Biopython code that builds the backbone (N, CA, C, O; Angstrom):
import numpy as np
from Bio.PDB.StructureBuilder import StructureBuilder

atoms = [
    (1, "ASP", "N", (0.911, -1.233, -0.165)),
    (1, "ASP", "CA", (-0.082, -0.139, -0.081)),
    (1, "ASP", "C", (0.624, 0.899, 0.312)),
    (1, "ASP", "O", (0.056, 1.865, -0.196)),
    (2, "ALA", "N", (1.829, 1.390, 1.119)),
    (2, "ALA", "CA", (2.945, 2.304, 1.226)),
    (2, "ALA", "C", (3.288, 2.656, -0.831)),
    (2, "ALA", "O", (2.990, 3.631, -1.521)),
    (3, "ALA", "N", (3.898, 1.544, -1.132)),
    (3, "ALA", "CA", (4.161, 1.590, -2.448)),
    (3, "ALA", "C", (3.101, 2.277, -3.437)),
    (3, "ALA", "O", (3.324, 3.327, -4.039)),
    (4, "LYS", "N", (1.960, 1.562, -3.516)),
    (4, "LYS", "CA", (1.405, 2.613, -4.331)),
    (4, "LYS", "C", (0.807, 3.805, -3.696)),
    (4, "LYS", "O", (0.425, 4.550, -4.598)),
    (5, "ASN", "N", (0.604, 4.218, -2.737)),
    (5, "ASN", "CA", (0.203, 5.499, -2.234)),
    (5, "ASN", "C", (1.465, 6.616, -2.916)),
    (5, "ASN", "O", (1.327, 7.784, -3.281)),
    (6, "GLN", "N", (2.531, 5.859, -2.914)),
    (6, "GLN", "CA", (3.662, 6.843, -3.424)),
    (6, "GLN", "C", (3.743, 7.086, -5.147)),
    (6, "GLN", "O", (3.984, 8.167, -5.685)),
    (7, "GLN", "N", (3.492, 5.871, -5.798)),
    (7, "GLN", "CA", (3.228, 5.909, -7.120)),
    (7, "GLN", "C", (1.866, 7.229, -7.277)),
    (7, "GLN", "O", (2.215, 8.266, -7.840)),
    (8, "GLN", "N", (0.497, 7.139, -6.813)),
    (8, "GLN", "CA", (-0.020, 7.852, -6.899)),
    (8, "GLN", "C", (0.309, 9.125, -6.603)),
    (8, "GLN", "O", (0.059, 9.958, -7.474)),
    (9, "GLN", "N", (0.930, 9.584, -5.346)),
    (9, "GLN", "CA", (1.652, 10.815, -5.392)),
    (9, "GLN", "C", (2.547, 11.372, -6.361)),
    (9, "GLN", "O", (2.575, 12.521, -6.800)),
    (10, "GLN", "N", (3.289, 10.371, -6.637)),
    (10, "GLN", "CA", (4.102, 11.043, -7.910)),
    (10, "GLN", "C", (3.265, 11.470, -9.209)),
    (10, "GLN", "O", (3.471, 12.515, -9.826)),
    (11, "GLN", "N", (2.308, 10.534, -9.534)),
    (11, "GLN", "CA", (1.576, 10.937, -10.769)),
    (11, "GLN", "C", (0.895, 12.066, -10.863)),
    (11, "GLN", "O", (0.628, 12.679, -11.897)),
    (12, "GLN", "N", (0.488, 12.460, -9.277)),
    (12, "GLN", "CA", (-0.088, 13.822, -9.155)),
    (12, "GLN", "C", (0.244, 14.931, -8.834)),
    (12, "GLN", "O", (-0.400, 15.978, -8.767)),
    (13, "GLN", "N", (1.827, 14.570, -8.522)),
    (13, "GLN", "CA", (3.071, 15.726, -8.429)),
    (13, "GLN", "C", (3.338, 16.409, -10.165)),
    (13, "GLN", "O", (3.414, 17.563, -10.588)),
    (14, "CYS", "N", (3.417, 15.125, -10.795)),
    (14, "CYS", "CA", (4.041, 15.055, -12.172)),
    (14, "CYS", "C", (2.825, 15.512, -13.065)),
    (14, "CYS", "O", (3.311, 15.855, -14.143)),
    (15, "GLY", "N", (1.695, 15.641, -13.084)),
    (15, "GLY", "CA", (0.574, 16.153, -13.502)),
    (15, "GLY", "C", (0.212, 17.759, -12.974)),
    (15, "GLY", "O", (-0.460, 18.534, -13.654)),
    (16, "GLU", "N", (0.711, 18.049, -11.819)),
    (16, "GLU", "CA", (0.344, 19.142, -11.653)),
    (16, "GLU", "C", (1.637, 19.994, -11.613)),
    (16, "GLU", "O", (1.531, 21.019, -10.940)),
    (17, "GLU", "N", (3.051, 19.736, -12.303)),
    (17, "GLU", "CA", (3.723, 20.213, -12.803)),
    (17, "GLU", "C", (3.400, 20.412, -14.225)),
    (17, "GLU", "O", (3.649, 21.523, -14.692)),
    (18, "GLN", "N", (2.939, 19.603, -14.909)),
    (18, "GLN", "CA", (2.902, 19.763, -16.343)),
    (18, "GLN", "C", (1.685, 21.020, -16.473)),
    (18, "GLN", "O", (1.976, 22.018, -17.133)),
    (19, "GLN", "N", (0.564, 20.940, -15.932)),
    (19, "GLN", "CA", (-0.281, 21.988, -15.794)),
    (19, "GLN", "C", (0.504, 23.383, -15.197)),
    (19, "GLN", "O", (0.314, 24.548, -15.544)),
    (20, "LEU", "N", (1.147, 23.020, -14.504)),
    (20, "LEU", "CA", (1.959, 24.279, -14.526)),
    (20, "LEU", "C", (3.162, 24.929, -15.726)),
    (20, "LEU", "O", (3.392, 26.115, -15.963)),
    (21, "ILE", "N", (3.740, 23.814, -16.292)),
    (21, "ILE", "CA", (4.452, 24.349, -17.617)),
    (21, "ILE", "C", (3.511, 24.406, -18.851)),
    (21, "ILE", "O", (3.999, 24.725, -19.935)),
    (22, "CYS", "N", (2.001, 24.072, -18.733)),
    (22, "CYS", "CA", (1.151, 24.505, -19.873)),
    (22, "CYS", "C", (0.733, 25.999, -19.587)),
    (22, "CYS", "O", (0.487, 26.783, -20.505)),
    (23, "GLU", "N", (0.675, 26.315, -18.355)),
    (23, "GLU", "CA", (0.021, 27.655, -18.056)),
    (23, "GLU", "C", (1.334, 28.675, -17.970)),
    (23, "GLU", "O", (0.928, 29.821, -18.168)),
    (24, "ASP", "N", (2.499, 28.652, -17.786)),
    (24, "ASP", "CA", (3.455, 29.154, -18.068)),
    (24, "ASP", "C", (3.648, 29.845, -19.697)),
    (24, "ASP", "O", (3.872, 30.981, -20.114)),
    (25, "ALA", "N", (3.428, 28.494, -20.338)),
    (25, "ALA", "CA", (3.856, 28.543, -21.929)),
    (25, "ALA", "C", (2.557, 29.155, -22.458)),
    (25, "ALA", "O", (2.561, 29.556, -23.622)),
    (26, "ALA", "N", (1.489, 29.263, -21.749)),
    (26, "ALA", "CA", (0.088, 30.221, -22.267)),
    (26, "ALA", "C", (0.136, 31.629, -22.178)),
    (26, "ALA", "O", (-0.298, 32.500, -22.932)),
    (27, "LYS", "N", (0.828, 31.685, -20.972)),
    (27, "LYS", "CA", (1.272, 33.166, -20.613)),
    (27, "LYS", "C", (2.019, 33.842, -21.095)),
    (27, "LYS", "O", (1.974, 35.071, -21.043)),
    (28, "ASN", "N", (3.246, 32.878, -21.924)),
    (28, "ASN", "CA", (4.543, 33.608, -22.496)),
    (28, "ASN", "C", (3.961, 33.880, -24.096)),
    (28, "ASN", "O", (4.364, 34.795, -24.814)),
    (29, "GLN", "N", (2.961, 32.909, -24.464)),
    (29, "GLN", "CA", (2.464, 33.266, -25.688)),
    (29, "GLN", "C", (1.849, 34.262, -25.615)),
    (29, "GLN", "O", (1.888, 35.089, -26.526)),
    (30, "GLN", "N", (1.235, 34.408, -24.682)),
    (30, "GLN", "CA", (0.059, 36.039, -24.528)),
    (30, "GLN", "C", (0.964, 36.943, -24.704)),
    (30, "GLN", "O", (0.973, 37.594, -25.749)),
    (31, "GLN", "N", (1.781, 37.125, -23.835)),
    (31, "GLN", "CA", (2.816, 37.846, -23.672)),
    (31, "GLN", "C", (3.845, 38.622, -24.796)),
    (31, "GLN", "O", (4.369, 39.736, -24.771)),
    (32, "GLN", "N", (3.893, 37.379, -25.911)),
    (32, "GLN", "CA", (4.468, 37.550, -27.064)),
    (32, "GLN", "C", (3.755, 38.104, -28.068)),
    (32, "GLN", "O", (4.152, 38.786, -29.013)),
    (33, "GLN", "N", (2.423, 37.673, -27.716)),
    (33, "GLN", "CA", (1.228, 38.333, -28.908)),
    (33, "GLN", "C", (0.998, 39.998, -28.321)),
    (33, "GLN", "O", (0.599, 40.884, -29.076)),
    (34, "GLN", "N", (1.268, 40.198, -27.100)),
    (34, "GLN", "CA", (0.830, 41.315, -27.137)),
    (34, "GLN", "C", (1.845, 42.626, -27.288)),
    (34, "GLN", "O", (1.552, 43.805, -27.485)),
    (35, "GLN", "N", (3.445, 41.846, -27.088)),
    (35, "GLN", "CA", (4.585, 42.313, -27.644)),
    (35, "GLN", "C", (4.247, 42.614, -29.124)),
    (35, "GLN", "O", (4.215, 43.767, -29.555)),
    (36, "GLN", "N", (4.047, 41.739, -29.731)),
    (36, "GLN", "CA", (3.904, 41.803, -31.425)),
    (36, "GLN", "C", (2.720, 42.883, -31.786)),
    (36, "GLN", "O", (2.810, 43.649, -32.745)),
    (37, "GLN", "N", (1.793, 42.851, -31.045)),
    (37, "GLN", "CA", (0.882, 43.538, -31.101)),
    (37, "GLN", "C", (0.978, 45.347, -31.271)),
    (37, "GLN", "O", (0.352, 46.164, -31.945)),
    (38, "GLN", "N", (2.199, 45.445, -30.194)),
    (38, "GLN", "CA", (2.373, 46.793, -29.748)),
    (38, "GLN", "C", (3.363, 47.169, -30.674)),
    (38, "GLN", "O", (3.332, 48.329, -31.085)),
    (39, "GLN", "N", (4.386, 46.272, -31.150)),
    (39, "GLN", "CA", (5.135, 46.522, -31.930)),
    (39, "GLN", "C", (4.650, 47.362, -33.557)),
    (39, "GLN", "O", (5.007, 48.419, -34.080)),
    (40, "GLN", "N", (3.607, 46.185, -33.992)),
    (40, "GLN", "CA", (2.816, 46.611, -35.113)),
    (40, "GLN", "C", (2.033, 47.811, -35.289)),
    (40, "GLN", "O", (1.780, 48.299, -36.391)),
    (41, "GLN", "N", (1.535, 48.425, -33.823)),
    (41, "GLN", "CA", (1.079, 49.353, -33.756)),
    (41, "GLN", "C", (1.553, 50.194, -33.576)),
    (41, "GLN", "O", (1.012, 51.198, -34.037)),
    (42, "GLN", "N", (2.838, 50.380, -32.817)),
    (42, "GLN", "CA", (4.096, 51.489, -33.269)),
    (42, "GLN", "C", (4.248, 51.553, -34.768)),
    (42, "GLN", "O", (3.804, 52.497, -35.421)),
    (43, "CYS", "N", (4.790, 50.680, -35.221)),
    (43, "CYS", "CA", (5.084, 50.436, -36.819)),
    (43, "CYS", "C", (4.140, 51.418, -37.750)),
    (43, "CYS", "O", (4.589, 52.321, -38.455)),
    (44, "GLY", "N", (2.946, 51.121, -37.638)),
    (44, "GLY", "CA", (1.806, 51.869, -37.950)),
    (44, "GLY", "C", (1.914, 53.282, -37.522)),
    (44, "GLY", "O", (1.526, 54.017, -38.430)),
    (45, "GLU", "N", (2.267, 53.876, -36.561)),
    (45, "GLU", "CA", (1.537, 55.222, -36.128)),
    (45, "GLU", "C", (3.241, 55.623, -36.738)),
    (45, "GLU", "O", (3.060, 56.786, -37.100)),
    (46, "GLU", "N", (4.448, 55.370, -36.980)),
    (46, "GLU", "CA", (5.690, 55.707, -37.161)),
    (46, "GLU", "C", (5.198, 55.735, -38.834)),
    (46, "GLU", "O", (5.482, 56.840, -39.297)),
    (47, "GLN", "N", (4.661, 54.999, -39.680)),
    (47, "GLN", "CA", (4.696, 54.938, -40.803)),
    (47, "GLN", "C", (3.370, 56.384, -41.229)),
    (47, "GLN", "O", (3.262, 57.186, -42.157)),
    (48, "GLN", "N", (2.634, 56.112, -40.060)),
    (48, "GLN", "CA", (1.650, 57.467, -40.721)),
    (48, "GLN", "C", (2.202, 58.517, -40.379)),
    (48, "GLN", "O", (1.804, 59.487, -41.025)),
    (49, "LEU", "N", (3.146, 58.785, -39.437)),
    (49, "LEU", "CA", (4.335, 60.113, -39.167)),
    (49, "LEU", "C", (5.039, 60.120, -40.532)),
    (49, "LEU", "O", (4.971, 61.249, -41.017)),
    (50, "ILE", "N", (5.657, 59.297, -41.276)),
    (50, "ILE", "CA", (6.580, 59.627, -42.081)),
    (50, "ILE", "C", (5.807, 59.829, -43.524)),
    (50, "ILE", "O", (6.363, 60.356, -44.487)),
    (51, "GLY", "N", (4.309, 59.288, -43.548)),
    (51, "GLY", "CA", (3.330, 59.393, -44.209)),
    (51, "GLY", "C", (3.294, 61.370, -44.121)),
    (51, "GLY", "O", (3.843, 62.031, -45.002)),
    (52, "GLU", "N", (2.838, 61.785, -43.373)),
    (52, "GLU", "CA", (2.281, 63.122, -42.970)),
    (52, "GLU", "C", (3.832, 64.088, -43.336)),
    (52, "GLU", "O", (3.800, 65.224, -43.808)),
    (53, "ASP", "N", (4.773, 63.535, -43.085)),
    (53, "ASP", "CA", (6.147, 64.317, -43.205)),
    (53, "ASP", "C", (6.487, 64.520, -44.601)),
    (53, "ASP", "O", (6.954, 65.571, -45.041)),
    (54, "ALA", "N", (6.137, 63.059, -45.556)),
    (54, "ALA", "CA", (6.543, 63.400, -46.682)),
    (54, "ALA", "C", (5.450, 64.179, -47.401)),
    (54, "ALA", "O", (5.629, 64.454, -48.588)),
    (55, "ALA", "N", (4.388, 64.538, -46.816)),
    (55, "ALA", "CA", (3.376, 64.960, -47.308)),
    (55, "ALA", "C", (3.501, 66.629, -47.112)),
    (55, "ALA", "O", (3.372, 67.471, -48.000)),
    (56, "LYS", "N", (3.707, 66.791, -46.095)),
    (56, "LYS", "CA", (4.476, 68.087, -45.941)),
    (56, "LYS", "C", (5.404, 68.684, -46.731)),
    (56, "LYS", "O", (5.323, 69.799, -47.246)),
    (57, "MET", "N", (6.550, 67.666, -46.829)),
    (57, "MET", "CA", (7.375, 68.063, -47.917)),
    (57, "MET", "C", (7.138, 68.466, -49.043)),
    (57, "MET", "O", (7.574, 69.440, -49.656)),
    (58, "ARG", "N", (6.196, 67.435, -49.401)),
    (58, "ARG", "CA", (5.499, 67.249, -50.825)),
    (58, "ARG", "C", (5.256, 69.101, -51.008)),
    (58, "ARG", "O", (6.070, 69.798, -51.614)),
    (59, "ARG", "N", (4.049, 69.627, -50.384)),
    (59, "ARG", "CA", (3.765, 70.632, -50.696)),
    (59, "ARG", "C", (4.666, 71.937, -50.112)),
    (59, "ARG", "O", (4.316, 73.053, -50.497)),
    (60, "ARG", "N", (5.962, 71.813, -49.078)),
    (60, "ARG", "CA", (7.001, 72.869, -49.508)),
    (60, "ARG", "C", (7.589, 72.959, -50.730)),
    (60, "ARG", "O", (8.020, 73.956, -51.309)),
    (61, "ILE", "N", (7.563, 71.702, -51.102)),
    (61, "ILE", "CA", (8.420, 71.809, -52.825)),
    (61, "ILE", "C", (7.576, 72.281, -53.330)),
    (61, "ILE", "O", (7.943, 73.427, -53.590)),
    (62, "SER", "N", (6.232, 72.074, -53.796)),
    (62, "SER", "CA", (5.411, 72.777, -54.493)),
    (62, "SER", "C", (4.976, 74.162, -54.447)),
    (62, "SER", "O", (4.585, 74.880, -55.367)),
    (63, "ASN", "N", (5.159, 74.487, -52.821)),
    (63, "ASN", "CA", (5.132, 75.692, -52.763)),
    (63, "ASN", "C", (6.371, 76.393, -53.670)),
    (63, "ASN", "O", (6.277, 77.135, -54.648)),
    (64, "ASN", "N", (7.385, 75.956, -53.081)),
    (64, "ASN", "CA", (8.962, 76.549, -53.556)),
    (64, "ASN", "C", (8.891, 76.811, -55.203)),
    (64, "ASN", "O", (9.217, 77.803, -55.853)),
    (65, "ASN", "N", (8.321, 75.494, -55.631)),
    (65, "ASN", "CA", (8.268, 75.685, -57.204)),
    (65, "ASN", "C", (7.534, 76.765, -57.626)),
    (65, "ASN", "O", (7.948, 77.380, -58.608)),
    (66, "ASN", "N", (6.423, 77.154, -57.022)),
    (66, "ASN", "CA", (5.489, 78.378, -57.524)),
    (66, "ASN", "C", (6.140, 79.613, -57.248)),
    (66, "ASN", "O", (6.147, 80.575, -58.016)),
    (67, "ASN", "N", (6.683, 79.563, -56.139)),
    (67, "ASN", "CA", (7.483, 80.601, -55.690)),
    (67, "ASN", "C", (8.480, 81.126, -56.994)),
    (67, "ASN", "O", (8.404, 82.260, -57.466)),
    (68, "ASN", "N", (9.291, 80.220, -57.405)),
    (68, "ASN", "CA", (10.463, 80.556, -58.028)),
    (68, "ASN", "C", (9.706, 80.652, -59.590)),
    (68, "ASN", "O", (10.284, 81.224, -60.515)),
    (69, "SER", "N", (8.651, 80.162, -59.723)),
    (69, "SER", "CA", (8.353, 80.518, -61.281)),
    (69, "SER", "C", (7.697, 81.950, -61.141)),
    (69, "SER", "O", (7.907, 82.788, -62.018)),
    (70, "ALA", "N", (7.115, 82.160, -60.335)),
    (70, "ALA", "CA", (6.135, 83.494, -59.862)),
    (70, "ALA", "C", (7.644, 84.594, -60.342)),
    (70, "ALA", "O", (7.615, 85.298, -61.351)),
    (71, "ALA", "N", (8.755, 84.537, -59.478)),
    (71, "ALA", "CA", (9.886, 85.152, -59.497)),
    (71, "ALA", "C", (10.335, 85.190, -60.732)),
    (71, "ALA", "O", (10.942, 86.220, -61.023)),
    (72, "LYS", "N", (10.222, 84.354, -61.586)),
    (72, "LYS", "CA", (11.082, 84.189, -62.869)),
    (72, "LYS", "C", (9.980, 85.094, -64.106)),
    (72, "LYS", "O", (10.365, 85.742, -65.079)),
    (73, "ASN", "N", (8.487, 84.842, -63.629)),
    (73, "ASN", "CA", (7.904, 85.546, -64.296)),
    (73, "ASN", "C", (7.957, 87.113, -64.195)),
    (73, "ASN", "O", (7.746, 87.938, -65.084)),
    (74, "ASN", "N", (8.297, 87.307, -62.862)),
    (74, "ASN", "CA", (8.669, 89.335, -62.917)),
    (74, "ASN", "C", (9.940, 89.272, -63.579)),
    (74, "ASN", "O", (10.558, 90.307, -63.829)),
]
sb = StructureBuilder()
sb.init_structure("model")
sb.init_model(0)
sb.init_chain("A")
sb.init_seg("    ")
for serial, (resi, resn, name, xyz) in enumerate(atoms, 1):
    if name == "N":
        sb.init_residue(resn, " ", resi, " ")
    sb.init_atom(name, np.array(xyz, "f"), 0.0, 1.0, " ", f" {name:<3s}", serial, name[0])
structure = sb.get_structure()
């Protein structure tokens, strides 16, 4: 009986450890997904800023061109 009890305890302990390992793995996966989402969001925001800067530059360039051609005509 003592041997049986010990075997049952070991099996129970093993089951609990595996459950903890699975829980840790699930947590890690969630954290990785959250990090990935944050990085993608950050990347999207940076690209938006780059797009806005590019639009500003284009406006500036076209304004300069307009000013230059107006100066030439004078």
